[in-house]
C-alpha positions as CSV (number, residue, x, y, z in Angstrom):
1,X,36.8,-132.4,59.8
2,X,34.7,-130.9,56.9
3,X,32.0,-128.8,57.6
4,X,29.2,-129.3,55.2
5,X,28.5,-126.3,52.7
6,X,24.9,-125.0,53.0
7,X,22.6,-124.4,49.9
8,X,23.1,-120.7,50.2
9,X,26.9,-120.8,50.4
10,X,26.7,-123.0,47.0
11,X,24.1,-120.5,45.4
12,X,26.4,-117.6,46.5
13,X,29.1,-119.4,44.9
14,X,27.6,-120.6,41.8
15,X,25.0,-117.9,41.0
16,X,27.0,-115.6,38.6
17,X,28.3,-118.6,36.6
18,X,24.9,-120.2,36.2
19,X,23.5,-116.9,35.4
20,X,26.0,-116.2,32.4
21,X,25.4,-119.9,31.1
22,X,21.7,-119.4,31.1
23,X,22.3,-116.0,29.1
24,X,24.3,-117.9,26.7
25,X,21.7,-120.5,26.2
26,X,19.0,-117.9,25.9
27,X,21.0,-116.0,23.2
28,X,21.7,-119.3,21.2
29,X,18.0,-119.9,21.3
30,X,17.1,-116.3,20.2
31,X,19.7,-116.9,17.2
32,X,18.1,-120.0,16.1
33,X,14.6,-118.4,16.4
34,X,15.6,-115.3,14.2
35,X,17.5,-117.5,11.5
36,X,15.7,-118.6,8.4
37,X,14.2,-122.0,8.1
38,X,12.5,-124.4,10.7
39,X,14.1,-126.7,13.1
40,X,11.0,-127.5,15.3
41,X,11.4,-131.3,14.2
42,X,15.3,-131.4,14.5
43,X,16.0,-133.9,17.1
44,X,18.7,-131.5,18.4
45,X,16.3,-128.7,19.2
46,X,13.9,-131.2,20.8
47,X,16.7,-132.7,23.0
48,X,17.4,-129.0,23.8
49,X,13.8,-128.4,24.9
50,X,13.6,-131.7,26.9
51,X,16.6,-130.9,28.7
52,X,15.4,-127.3,29.6
53,X,12.2,-129.0,31.0
54,X,14.3,-131.4,33.3
55,X,16.4,-128.6,34.4
56,X,13.0,-126.9,35.7
57,X,12.1,-130.0,37.8
58,X,13.2,-130.3,41.5
59,X,15.4,-133.0,42.8
60,X,18.8,-134.4,42.4
61,X,20.2,-136.2,39.4
62,X,19.6,-133.4,36.6
63,X,23.1,-133.6,35.3
64,X,22.8,-137.3,34.7
65,X,19.3,-136.9,33.2
66,X,20.6,-134.3,30.7
67,X,23.6,-136.5,30.1
68,X,21.3,-139.3,29.1
69,X,19.0,-137.0,26.9
70,X,22.0,-136.1,24.6
71,X,23.6,-139.9,24.7
72,X,23.2,-142.4,21.9
73,X,21.1,-145.5,23.2
74,X,23.4,-148.3,24.1
75,X,24.0,-150.8,21.0
76,X,25.4,-154.1,22.2
77,X,26.9,-154.4,18.7
78,X,28.9,-151.1,19.1
79,X,32.2,-152.6,18.1
80,X,31.0,-154.2,14.8
81,X,29.1,-151.0,13.9
82,X,32.3,-149.0,14.3
83,X,34.3,-151.8,12.5
84,X,36.4,-152.7,15.8
85,X,37.7,-156.3,15.9
86,X,37.8,-158.0,18.9
87,X,41.5,-159.6,19.6
């Protein structure tokens, strides 16, 4: 029988990896801010900022929400758009 893992155990196991990834994100954003030009209206930076806001919200489903932020909207005609012929 499997014993459920506690939130503290998950945090103990994941903390260093999460911390490292957050530092990587912070460093990337710092590089963007230091670079010349303005990306404030770029959809990608808007998606990144929206994703960071979602991460700060409590509750489950954050991974799915982030995936949706970075996904294209569904297009029923995707096969025609990509030139795929149906057999």
